[in-house]
C-alpha positions as CSV (number, residue, x, y, z in Angstrom):
1,M,44.9,5.9,9.4
2,R,42.5,8.6,8.2
3,R,42.3,6.9,4.8
4,Q,41.4,3.5,6.3
5,F,38.7,5.1,8.4
6,L,37.2,6.7,5.3
7,L,37.3,3.5,3.4
8,V,35.6,1.6,6.2
9,L,33.0,4.3,6.6
10,T,32.3,4.4,2.8
11,G,31.9,0.6,2.8
12,V,29.4,0.6,5.7
13,G,27.5,3.4,4.0
14,L,27.3,1.4,0.8
15,L,26.0,-1.7,2.7
16,F,23.2,0.4,4.3
17,A,22.3,2.1,1.0
18,G,21.9,-1.3,-0.7
19,T,19.5,-2.5,1.9
20,T,17.4,0.7,1.8
21,M,17.1,0.6,-2.0
22,A,16.1,-3.1,-2.0
23,A,13.3,-2.4,0.5
24,H,11.3,-0.5,-2.2
25,H,9.9,-3.1,-4.6
26,A,8.3,-3.3,-7.9
27,F,4.6,-4.2,-8.0
28,S,5.1,-7.4,-9.9
29,S,7.6,-8.8,-7.3
30,E,4.8,-9.1,-4.7
31,F,1.4,-8.7,-6.4
32,D,-0.5,-10.3,-9.3
33,A,-2.1,-7.9,-11.8
34,N,-4.2,-10.9,-13.0
35,K,-5.8,-11.4,-9.5
36,P,-7.9,-8.3,-8.7
37,V,-9.9,-8.4,-5.5
38,K,-12.7,-6.3,-4.1
39,L,-12.6,-6.2,-0.3
40,R,-15.4,-4.7,1.8
41,G,-14.9,-4.3,5.5
42,A,-14.1,-2.1,8.5
43,V,-10.8,-0.3,9.1
44,V,-8.8,-1.9,11.9
45,K,-5.9,0.6,11.6
46,M,-4.0,2.7,9.2
47,R,-0.2,2.8,9.4
48,W,1.4,6.0,8.0
49,I,4.9,4.5,7.3
50,N,7.3,4.9,4.4
51,P,7.8,3.9,1.6
52,H,4.1,2.8,1.6
53,A,1.2,3.4,4.0
54,W,-0.9,0.3,5.0
55,I,-4.5,-0.1,5.8
56,D,-5.7,-3.1,7.8
57,I,-9.3,-4.0,7.2
58,A,-11.5,-6.7,8.8
59,V,-13.3,-8.6,6.0
60,K,-16.2,-11.0,6.7
61,R,-16.0,-14.2,4.7
62,P,-19.2,-15.9,3.5
63,D,-18.9,-18.5,6.3
64,G,-19.0,-15.7,8.9
65,K,-15.4,-15.7,9.9
66,T,-13.4,-12.5,9.8
67,E,-10.1,-12.1,8.0
68,V,-7.8,-9.1,8.5
69,W,-6.3,-8.0,5.2
70,M,-3.3,-5.7,4.8
71,I,-3.7,-3.2,2.0
72,E,-0.6,-1.5,0.6
73,T,-1.1,2.0,-0.6
74,G,1.0,4.8,-2.1
75,A,3.4,6.8,-0.1
76,P,2.0,8.8,2.8
77,N,3.0,12.1,1.2
78,A,1.1,11.1,-2.0
79,L,-2.0,10.2,0.0
80,L,-1.9,13.5,1.8
81,R,-1.7,15.3,-1.6
82,R,-4.8,13.3,-2.8
83,G,-6.9,14.4,0.1
84,F,-6.2,11.8,2.9
85,T,-5.5,13.0,6.3
86,K,-4.5,11.0,9.4
87,N,-8.1,11.2,10.4
88,S,-9.6,10.0,7.1
89,L,-9.8,6.3,8.2
90,P,-10.5,5.9,11.9
91,P,-11.0,2.4,13.1
92,G,-14.5,1.1,12.3
93,T,-14.9,3.1,9.0
94,E,-16.6,0.9,6.4
95,I,-14.8,0.9,3.1
96,T,-14.5,-1.0,-0.1
97,V,-11.1,-1.5,-1.7
98,D,-10.3,-2.5,-5.2
99,A,-6.9,-4.1,-5.1
100,F,-4.6,-6.8,-6.5
101,R,-3.8,-9.9,-4.5
102,A,-0.4,-10.9,-3.2
103,L,1.5,-13.5,-5.3
104,D,2.0,-15.8,-2.3
105,G,-1.7,-15.9,-1.4
106,A,-1.3,-14.1,1.9
107,L,-4.0,-11.8,3.1
108,R,-2.3,-8.8,1.5
109,A,-3.1,-6.7,-1.5
110,N,-1.9,-3.6,-3.4
111,G,-4.8,-1.1,-3.2
112,R,-5.9,0.8,-6.2
113,D,-9.1,2.6,-5.2
114,I,-11.0,3.1,-1.9
115,T,-14.7,3.8,-1.8
116,F,-16.4,5.1,1.4
117,A,-19.9,4.1,2.4
118,D,-21.2,7.6,1.2
119,G,-19.8,6.9,-2.3
120,R,-16.7,9.1,-2.1
121,G,-13.7,7.6,-3.6
122,L,-9.9,8.1,-3.4
123,F,-7.0,6.7,-5.4
124,L,-4.7,4.6,-3.3
125,G,-2.1,3.5,-5.8
126,S,1.5,4.4,-6.1
127,S,3.0,5.4,-9.5
128,G,6.1,4.0,-11.1
129,T,5.9,0.6,-9.5
130,G,4.6,-1.3,-12.5
131,A,1.1,-1.7,-11.1
132,P,-1.8,-1.9,-13.6
133,Y,-2.9,1.5,-14.8
134,D,-5.8,3.2,-13.0
135,T,-9.0,2.2,-14.7
136,R,-10.8,5.5,-14.1
137,S,-11.3,7.9,-16.9
138,E,-8.9,10.8,-17.5
139,A,-11.6,13.3,-16.3
140,Q,-11.8,11.6,-12.9
141,K,-8.1,11.5,-12.2
């Protein structure tokens, strides 16, 4: 009886482990390295969730309509180590994001760099996902 319980428990654990591991994706499975975009707009919200944080920004199109883009960033812990805090991007903050567009054409992108209105910049990307290399010089990294 105890052995059957352990087998069932192990099986259930393996099922959950598989879904968790599948949730973390490679860059090329969702984003196109050949479609860089530069988005300028106001922060709607920032979501500090794992495995990647997300920034939603309102971007005005040339026709005057507003689109809300979802920008995937590195892990929350990585952003904290780079200088972000939970107060770095309050709603309404004007930013420019250099990113790579989603393969499916949705209003999503994988963020590389963020530039604030005062010229400060921060690296948003995550390492080890297959994303294009950071284009900044080694001295700036």
